[in-house]
TIPAPA-751707 format. One record per atom (N, C-alpha, C): residue number from 1; residue in three letters; atom name; x, y, z. Coordinates in pm, whole numbers, plus 50000, padded with zeros to 5 digits. Layout:
N
<pt i="NUM" aa="ALA" at="CA" c1="X" c2="Y" c3="Z"/>
...
END
This chain:
80
<pt i="1" aa="MET" at="N" c1="52392" c2="75662" c3="57884"/>
<pt i="1" aa="MET" at="CA" c1="52274" c2="75744" c3="57931"/>
<pt i="1" aa="MET" at="C" c1="52167" c2="75744" c3="57813"/>
<pt i="2" aa="LEU" at="N" c1="52049" c2="75713" c3="57891"/>
<pt i="2" aa="LEU" at="CA" c1="51931" c2="75682" c3="57807"/>
<pt i="2" aa="LEU" at="C" c1="51865" c2="75821" c3="57756"/>
<pt i="3" aa="VAL" at="N" c1="51834" c2="75860" c3="57625"/>
<pt i="3" aa="VAL" at="CA" c1="51792" c2="75980" c3="57557"/>
<pt i="3" aa="VAL" at="C" c1="51610" c2="75930" c3="57528"/>
<pt i="4" aa="LEU" at="N" c1="51551" c2="76026" c3="57581"/>
<pt i="4" aa="LEU" at="CA" c1="51411" c2="76003" c3="57540"/>
<pt i="4" aa="LEU" at="C" c1="51347" c2="76126" c3="57506"/>
<pt i="5" aa="SER" at="N" c1="51257" c2="76110" c3="57392"/>
<pt i="5" aa="SER" at="CA" c1="51197" c2="76244" c3="57333"/>
<pt i="5" aa="SER" at="C" c1="51046" c2="76222" c3="57407"/>
<pt i="6" aa="ARG" at="N" c1="50996" c2="76331" c3="57457"/>
<pt i="6" aa="ARG" at="CA" c1="50870" c2="76379" c3="57526"/>
<pt i="6" aa="ARG" at="C" c1="50799" c2="76467" c3="57473"/>
<pt i="7" aa="ARG" at="N" c1="50648" c2="76468" c3="57454"/>
<pt i="7" aa="ARG" at="CA" c1="50590" c2="76566" c3="57409"/>
<pt i="7" aa="ARG" at="C" c1="50526" c2="76636" c3="57537"/>
<pt i="8" aa="LEU" at="N" c1="50445" c2="76762" c3="57512"/>
<pt i="8" aa="LEU" at="CA" c1="50382" c2="76812" c3="57622"/>
<pt i="8" aa="LEU" at="C" c1="50296" c2="76748" c3="57698"/>
<pt i="9" aa="ASN" at="N" c1="50304" c2="76733" c3="57850"/>
<pt i="9" aa="ASN" at="CA" c1="50229" c2="76628" c3="57932"/>
<pt i="9" aa="ASN" at="C" c1="50265" c2="76509" c3="57934"/>
<pt i="10" aa="GLU" at="N" c1="50358" c2="76454" c3="57850"/>
<pt i="10" aa="GLU" at="CA" c1="50380" c2="76315" c3="57870"/>
<pt i="10" aa="GLU" at="C" c1="50523" c2="76290" c3="57982"/>
<pt i="11" aa="THR" at="N" c1="50486" c2="76189" c3="58044"/>
<pt i="11" aa="THR" at="CA" c1="50572" c2="76137" c3="58155"/>
<pt i="11" aa="THR" at="C" c1="50675" c2="76013" c3="58138"/>
<pt i="12" aa="ILE" at="N" c1="50763" c2="76034" c3="58234"/>
<pt i="12" aa="ILE" at="CA" c1="50872" c2="75906" c3="58219"/>
<pt i="12" aa="ILE" at="C" c1="50872" c2="75882" c3="58341"/>
<pt i="13" aa="VAL" at="N" c1="50868" c2="75741" c3="58367"/>
<pt i="13" aa="VAL" at="CA" c1="50861" c2="75683" c3="58499"/>
<pt i="13" aa="VAL" at="C" c1="50990" c2="75618" c3="58532"/>
<pt i="14" aa="ILE" at="N" c1="51041" c2="75634" c3="58658"/>
<pt i="14" aa="ILE" at="CA" c1="51181" c2="75548" c3="58697"/>
<pt i="14" aa="ILE" at="C" c1="51168" c2="75515" c3="58825"/>
<pt i="15" aa="GLY" at="N" c1="51195" c2="75364" c3="58800"/>
<pt i="15" aa="GLY" at="CA" c1="51164" c2="75250" c3="58918"/>
<pt i="15" aa="GLY" at="C" c1="51040" c2="75255" c3="58974"/>
<pt i="16" aa="GLY" at="N" c1="50935" c2="75293" c3="58934"/>
<pt i="16" aa="GLY" at="CA" c1="50797" c2="75280" c3="58970"/>
<pt i="16" aa="GLY" at="C" c1="50744" c2="75361" c3="59047"/>
<pt i="17" aa="ASP" at="N" c1="50835" c2="75449" c3="59093"/>
<pt i="17" aa="ASP" at="CA" c1="50753" c2="75561" c3="59177"/>
<pt i="17" aa="ASP" at="C" c1="50838" c2="75706" c3="59178"/>
<pt i="18" aa="VAL" at="N" c1="50894" c2="75701" c3="59065"/>
<pt i="18" aa="VAL" at="CA" c1="50937" c2="75858" c3="59046"/>
<pt i="18" aa="VAL" at="C" c1="50897" c2="75890" c3="58897"/>
<pt i="19" aa="ARG" at="N" c1="50801" c2="75989" c3="58903"/>
<pt i="19" aa="ARG" at="CA" c1="50729" c2="76016" c3="58763"/>
<pt i="19" aa="ARG" at="C" c1="50815" c2="76173" c3="58723"/>
<pt i="20" aa="ILE" at="N" c1="50818" c2="76174" c3="58613"/>
<pt i="20" aa="ILE" at="CA" c1="50899" c2="76304" c3="58550"/>
<pt i="20" aa="ILE" at="C" c1="50804" c2="76329" c3="58436"/>
<pt i="21" aa="THR" at="N" c1="50736" c2="76440" c3="58445"/>
<pt i="21" aa="THR" at="CA" c1="50663" c2="76520" c3="58358"/>
<pt i="21" aa="THR" at="C" c1="50694" c2="76623" c3="58263"/>
<pt i="22" aa="LEU" at="N" c1="50685" c2="76639" c3="58142"/>
<pt i="22" aa="LEU" at="CA" c1="50685" c2="76765" c3="58065"/>
<pt i="22" aa="LEU" at="C" c1="50581" c2="76860" c3="58093"/>
<pt i="23" aa="LEU" at="N" c1="50615" c2="76961" c3="58162"/>
<pt i="23" aa="LEU" at="CA" c1="50493" c2="77066" c3="58178"/>
<pt i="23" aa="LEU" at="C" c1="50490" c2="77171" c3="58086"/>
<pt i="24" aa="GLY" at="N" c1="50594" c2="77220" c3="58035"/>
<pt i="24" aa="GLY" at="CA" c1="50579" c2="77318" c3="57973"/>
<pt i="24" aa="GLY" at="C" c1="50702" c2="77328" c3="57849"/>
<pt i="25" aa="ILE" at="N" c1="50708" c2="77414" c3="57773"/>
<pt i="25" aa="ILE" at="CA" c1="50837" c2="77457" c3="57686"/>
<pt i="25" aa="ILE" at="C" c1="50811" c2="77601" c3="57641"/>
<pt i="26" aa="GLU" at="N" c1="50913" c2="77662" c3="57684"/>
<pt i="26" aa="GLU" at="CA" c1="50946" c2="77820" c3="57645"/>
<pt i="26" aa="GLU" at="C" c1="51067" c2="77871" c3="57600"/>
<pt i="27" aa="GLY" at="N" c1="51051" c2="77864" c3="57470"/>
<pt i="27" aa="GLY" at="CA" c1="51196" c2="77910" c3="57381"/>
<pt i="27" aa="GLY" at="C" c1="51301" c2="77802" c3="57407"/>
<pt i="28" aa="ASP" at="N" c1="51411" c2="77814" c3="57481"/>
<pt i="28" aa="ASP" at="CA" c1="51514" c2="77706" c3="57489"/>
<pt i="28" aa="ASP" at="C" c1="51505" c2="77646" c3="57620"/>
<pt i="29" aa="LYS" at="N" c1="51397" c2="77686" c3="57705"/>
<pt i="29" aa="LYS" at="CA" c1="51365" c2="77617" c3="57827"/>
<pt i="29" aa="LYS" at="C" c1="51256" c2="77519" c3="57851"/>
<pt i="30" aa="ILE" at="N" c1="51276" c2="77416" c3="57903"/>
<pt i="30" aa="ILE" at="CA" c1="51164" c2="77318" c3="57947"/>
<pt i="30" aa="ILE" at="C" c1="51125" c2="77328" c3="58080"/>
<pt i="31" aa="LYS" at="N" c1="50971" c2="77314" c3="58128"/>
<pt i="31" aa="LYS" at="CA" c1="50958" c2="77283" c3="58265"/>
<pt i="31" aa="LYS" at="C" c1="50929" c2="77154" c3="58293"/>
<pt i="32" aa="LEU" at="N" c1="50989" c2="77073" c3="58402"/>
<pt i="32" aa="LEU" at="CA" c1="50976" c2="76935" c3="58434"/>
<pt i="32" aa="LEU" at="C" c1="50916" c2="76944" c3="58543"/>
<pt i="33" aa="GLY" at="N" c1="50818" c2="76856" c3="58592"/>
<pt i="33" aa="GLY" at="CA" c1="50752" c2="76822" c3="58724"/>
<pt i="33" aa="GLY" at="C" c1="50816" c2="76686" c3="58737"/>
<pt i="34" aa="ILE" at="N" c1="50849" c2="76688" c3="58870"/>
<pt i="34" aa="ILE" at="CA" c1="50905" c2="76568" c3="58940"/>
<pt i="34" aa="ILE" at="C" c1="50820" c2="76505" c3="59050"/>
<pt i="35" aa="ASP" at="N" c1="50770" c2="76379" c3="59048"/>
<pt i="35" aa="ASP" at="CA" c1="50672" c2="76346" c3="59156"/>
<pt i="35" aa="ASP" at="C" c1="50724" c2="76244" c3="59219"/>
<pt i="36" aa="ALA" at="N" c1="50809" c2="76244" c3="59341"/>
<pt i="36" aa="ALA" at="CA" c1="50900" c2="76114" c3="59393"/>
<pt i="36" aa="ALA" at="C" c1="50858" c2="76127" c3="59526"/>
<pt i="37" aa="PRO" at="N" c1="50886" c2="76018" c3="59607"/>
<pt i="37" aa="PRO" at="CA" c1="50873" c2="75988" c3="59731"/>
<pt i="37" aa="PRO" at="C" c1="50971" c2="76076" c3="59820"/>
<pt i="38" aa="LYS" at="N" c1="50928" c2="76130" c3="59936"/>
<pt i="38" aa="LYS" at="CA" c1="51015" c2="76236" c3="60013"/>
<pt i="38" aa="LYS" at="C" c1="51150" c2="76171" c3="60054"/>
<pt i="39" aa="SER" at="N" c1="51146" c2="76045" c3="60042"/>
<pt i="39" aa="SER" at="CA" c1="51284" c2="75963" c3="60076"/>
<pt i="39" aa="SER" at="C" c1="51397" c2="75996" c3="59961"/>
<pt i="40" aa="ILE" at="N" c1="51328" c2="76013" c3="59840"/>
<pt i="40" aa="ILE" at="CA" c1="51438" c2="76060" c3="59736"/>
<pt i="40" aa="ILE" at="C" c1="51453" c2="76189" c3="59747"/>
<pt i="41" aa="LYS" at="N" c1="51574" c2="76240" c3="59736"/>
<pt i="41" aa="LYS" at="CA" c1="51632" c2="76366" c3="59729"/>
<pt i="41" aa="LYS" at="C" c1="51650" c2="76410" c3="59592"/>
<pt i="42" aa="VAL" at="N" c1="51606" c2="76518" c3="59537"/>
<pt i="42" aa="VAL" at="CA" c1="51600" c2="76567" c3="59413"/>
<pt i="42" aa="VAL" at="C" c1="51669" c2="76713" c3="59402"/>
<pt i="43" aa="PHE" at="N" c1="51789" c2="76707" c3="59347"/>
<pt i="43" aa="PHE" at="CA" c1="51884" c2="76842" c3="59363"/>
<pt i="43" aa="PHE" at="C" c1="51900" c2="76889" c3="59193"/>
<pt i="44" aa="ARG" at="N" c1="51894" c2="77016" c3="59182"/>
<pt i="44" aa="ARG" at="CA" c1="51943" c2="77073" c3="59050"/>
<pt i="44" aa="ARG" at="C" c1="52111" c2="77047" c3="59059"/>
<pt i="45" aa="GLU" at="N" c1="52152" c2="77013" c3="58946"/>
<pt i="45" aa="GLU" at="CA" c1="52299" c2="76961" c3="58970"/>
<pt i="45" aa="GLU" at="C" c1="52391" c2="77082" c3="58976"/>
<pt i="46" aa="GLU" at="N" c1="52350" c2="77194" c3="58922"/>
<pt i="46" aa="GLU" at="CA" c1="52442" c2="77328" c3="58956"/>
<pt i="46" aa="GLU" at="C" c1="52445" c2="77354" c3="59087"/>
<pt i="47" aa="ILE" at="N" c1="52344" c2="77346" c3="59157"/>
<pt i="47" aa="ILE" at="CA" c1="52313" c2="77376" c3="59318"/>
<pt i="47" aa="ILE" at="C" c1="52394" c2="77274" c3="59387"/>
<pt i="48" aa="LEU" at="N" c1="52381" c2="77154" c3="59353"/>
<pt i="48" aa="LEU" at="CA" c1="52443" c2="77039" c3="59413"/>
<pt i="48" aa="LEU" at="C" c1="52610" c2="77043" c3="59419"/>
<pt i="49" aa="GLU" at="N" c1="52648" c2="77101" c3="59282"/>
<pt i="49" aa="GLU" at="CA" c1="52805" c2="77094" c3="59272"/>
<pt i="49" aa="GLU" at="C" c1="52862" c2="77254" c3="59342"/>
<pt i="50" aa="ALA" at="N" c1="52775" c2="77345" c3="59364"/>
<pt i="50" aa="ALA" at="CA" c1="52803" c2="77438" c3="59429"/>
<pt i="50" aa="ALA" at="C" c1="52838" c2="77444" c3="59582"/>
<pt i="51" aa="THR" at="N" c1="52728" c2="77337" c3="59607"/>
<pt i="51" aa="THR" at="CA" c1="52758" c2="77324" c3="59747"/>
<pt i="51" aa="THR" at="C" c1="52876" c2="77224" c3="59785"/>
<pt i="52" aa="ARG" at="N" c1="52891" c2="77134" c3="59703"/>
<pt i="52" aa="ARG" at="CA" c1="53008" c2="77048" c3="59739"/>
<pt i="52" aa="ARG" at="C" c1="53143" c2="77142" c3="59740"/>
<pt i="53" aa="THR" at="N" c1="53140" c2="77224" c3="59620"/>
<pt i="53" aa="THR" at="CA" c1="53269" c2="77322" c3="59594"/>
<pt i="53" aa="THR" at="C" c1="53269" c2="77394" c3="59730"/>
<pt i="54" aa="THR" at="N" c1="53165" c2="77442" c3="59798"/>
<pt i="54" aa="THR" at="CA" c1="53187" c2="77554" c3="59931"/>
<pt i="54" aa="THR" at="C" c1="53219" c2="77441" c3="60036"/>
<pt i="55" aa="ASN" at="N" c1="53184" c2="77332" c3="60059"/>
<pt i="55" aa="ASN" at="CA" c1="53213" c2="77227" c3="60149"/>
<pt i="55" aa="ASN" at="C" c1="53339" c2="77205" c3="60152"/>
<pt i="56" aa="ARG" at="N" c1="53393" c2="77188" c3="60028"/>
<pt i="56" aa="ARG" at="CA" c1="53545" c2="77143" c3="60009"/>
<pt i="56" aa="ARG" at="C" c1="53640" c2="77282" c3="60053"/>
<pt i="57" aa="GLN" at="N" c1="53578" c2="77401" c3="60019"/>
<pt i="57" aa="GLN" at="CA" c1="53682" c2="77510" c3="60038"/>
<pt i="57" aa="GLN" at="C" c1="53652" c2="77528" c3="60204"/>
<pt i="58" aa="ALA" at="N" c1="53547" c2="77502" c3="60276"/>
<pt i="58" aa="ALA" at="CA" c1="53555" c2="77507" c3="60422"/>
<pt i="58" aa="ALA" at="C" c1="53630" c2="77397" c3="60490"/>
<pt i="59" aa="LEU" at="N" c1="53638" c2="77289" c3="60442"/>
<pt i="59" aa="LEU" at="CA" c1="53726" c2="77180" c3="60495"/>
<pt i="59" aa="LEU" at="C" c1="53868" c2="77221" c3="60480"/>
<pt i="60" aa="ASP" at="N" c1="53907" c2="77276" c3="60372"/>
<pt i="60" aa="ASP" at="CA" c1="54029" c2="77332" c3="60321"/>
<pt i="60" aa="ASP" at="C" c1="54081" c2="77451" c3="60425"/>
<pt i="61" aa="ALA" at="N" c1="54008" c2="77530" c3="60460"/>
<pt i="61" aa="ALA" at="CA" c1="54044" c2="77683" c3="60516"/>
<pt i="61" aa="ALA" at="C" c1="54102" c2="77651" c3="60635"/>
<pt i="62" aa="PRO" at="N" c1="54192" c2="77733" c3="60667"/>
<pt i="62" aa="PRO" at="CA" c1="54279" c2="77722" c3="60822"/>
<pt i="62" aa="PRO" at="C" c1="54173" c2="77755" c3="60911"/>
<pt i="63" aa="VAL" at="N" c1="54198" c2="77706" c3="61023"/>
<pt i="63" aa="VAL" at="CA" c1="54114" c2="77693" c3="61147"/>
<pt i="63" aa="VAL" at="C" c1="54167" c2="77835" c3="61249"/>
<pt i="64" aa="VAL" at="N" c1="54075" c2="77926" c3="61266"/>
<pt i="64" aa="VAL" at="CA" c1="54151" c2="78062" c3="61316"/>
<pt i="64" aa="VAL" at="C" c1="54092" c2="78055" c3="61472"/>
<pt i="65" aa="SER" at="N" c1="54185" c2="78078" c3="61565"/>
<pt i="65" aa="SER" at="CA" c1="54148" c2="78082" c3="61694"/>
<pt i="65" aa="SER" at="C" c1="54105" c2="78241" c3="61728"/>
<pt i="66" aa="PHE" at="N" c1="54025" c2="78257" c3="61789"/>
<pt i="66" aa="PHE" at="CA" c1="53986" c2="78405" c3="61823"/>
<pt i="66" aa="PHE" at="C" c1="54015" c2="78441" c3="61966"/>
<pt i="67" aa="GLY" at="N" c1="54096" c2="78366" c3="62040"/>
<pt i="67" aa="GLY" at="CA" c1="54145" c2="78383" c3="62197"/>
<pt i="67" aa="GLY" at="C" c1="54021" c2="78325" c3="62277"/>
<pt i="68" aa="LEU" at="N" c1="53944" c2="78245" c3="62254"/>
<pt i="68" aa="LEU" at="CA" c1="53843" c2="78222" c3="62332"/>
<pt i="68" aa="LEU" at="C" c1="53903" c2="78078" c3="62389"/>
<pt i="69" aa="SER" at="N" c1="53871" c2="78063" c3="62525"/>
<pt i="69" aa="SER" at="CA" c1="53897" c2="77953" c3="62616"/>
<pt i="69" aa="SER" at="C" c1="53790" c2="77894" c3="62662"/>
<pt i="70" aa="LYS" at="N" c1="53807" c2="77771" c3="62725"/>
<pt i="70" aa="LYS" at="CA" c1="53693" c2="77707" c3="62783"/>
<pt i="70" aa="LYS" at="C" c1="53676" c2="77761" c3="62902"/>
<pt i="71" aa="PRO" at="N" c1="53568" c2="77794" c3="62944"/>
<pt i="71" aa="PRO" at="CA" c1="53505" c2="77879" c3="63042"/>
<pt i="71" aa="PRO" at="C" c1="53523" c2="77813" c3="63181"/>
<pt i="72" aa="ALA" at="N" c1="53573" c2="77887" c3="63267"/>
<pt i="72" aa="ALA" at="CA" c1="53591" c2="77823" c3="63425"/>
<pt i="72" aa="ALA" at="C" c1="53489" c2="77739" c3="63468"/>
<pt i="73" aa="ASP" at="N" c1="53512" c2="77634" c3="63559"/>
<pt i="73" aa="ASP" at="CA" c1="53386" c2="77561" c3="63635"/>
<pt i="73" aa="ASP" at="C" c1="53288" c2="77663" c3="63706"/>
<pt i="74" aa="ALA" at="N" c1="53163" c2="77696" c3="63647"/>
<pt i="74" aa="ALA" at="CA" c1="53064" c2="77781" c3="63713"/>
<pt i="74" aa="ALA" at="C" c1="52985" c2="77700" c3="63830"/>
<pt i="75" aa="GLY" at="N" c1="53023" c2="77579" c3="63820"/>
<pt i="75" aa="GLY" at="CA" c1="52919" c2="77501" c3="63906"/>
<pt i="75" aa="GLY" at="C" c1="52961" c2="77461" c3="64062"/>
<pt i="76" aa="GLY" at="N" c1="53082" c2="77527" c3="64091"/>
<pt i="76" aa="GLY" at="CA" c1="53127" c2="77497" c3="64203"/>
<pt i="76" aa="GLY" at="C" c1="53224" c2="77365" c3="64228"/>
<pt i="77" aa="SER" at="N" c1="53259" c2="77356" c3="64339"/>
<pt i="77" aa="SER" at="CA" c1="53338" c2="77204" c3="64348"/>
<pt i="77" aa="SER" at="C" c1="53238" c2="77109" c3="64345"/>
<pt i="78" aa="LYS" at="N" c1="53272" c2="76998" c3="64284"/>
<pt i="78" aa="LYS" at="CA" c1="53186" c2="76878" c3="64311"/>
<pt i="78" aa="LYS" at="C" c1="53195" c2="76788" c3="64416"/>
<pt i="79" aa="GLY" at="N" c1="53084" c2="76734" c3="64459"/>
<pt i="79" aa="GLY" at="CA" c1="53078" c2="76654" c3="64598"/>
<pt i="79" aa="GLY" at="C" c1="53048" c2="76719" c3="64701"/>
<pt i="80" aa="GLU" at="N" c1="52988" c2="76860" c3="64695"/>
<pt i="80" aa="GLU" at="CA" c1="52945" c2="76950" c3="64807"/>
<pt i="80" aa="GLU" at="C" c1="52815" c2="76930" c3="64823"/>
END
C-alpha cells in the first residue's frame, strides 16, 4: 500500500486519468473529490461489501414457489 500525505486542495493522479483531491478536513473526517472517467466505477468500500453480502445471501436463500404456473396458451391453436 502506498501512503501519501496531502495538504488541503492537493491532488493525487492515478493512471493519468483519475484525480483525487483533498477538499476539506473536518475533525476526524476528510472530504475527497474524485474525478475519473465514467468508465471507471468508484464505490465506497462499505457499500460495496454490504451489496456483496446481500447478493450472497440472496443466492443462498431457498426458492419459494407460490403456486404460480405457466399460463395456458391464450393465442389459440397454431396454424389457423
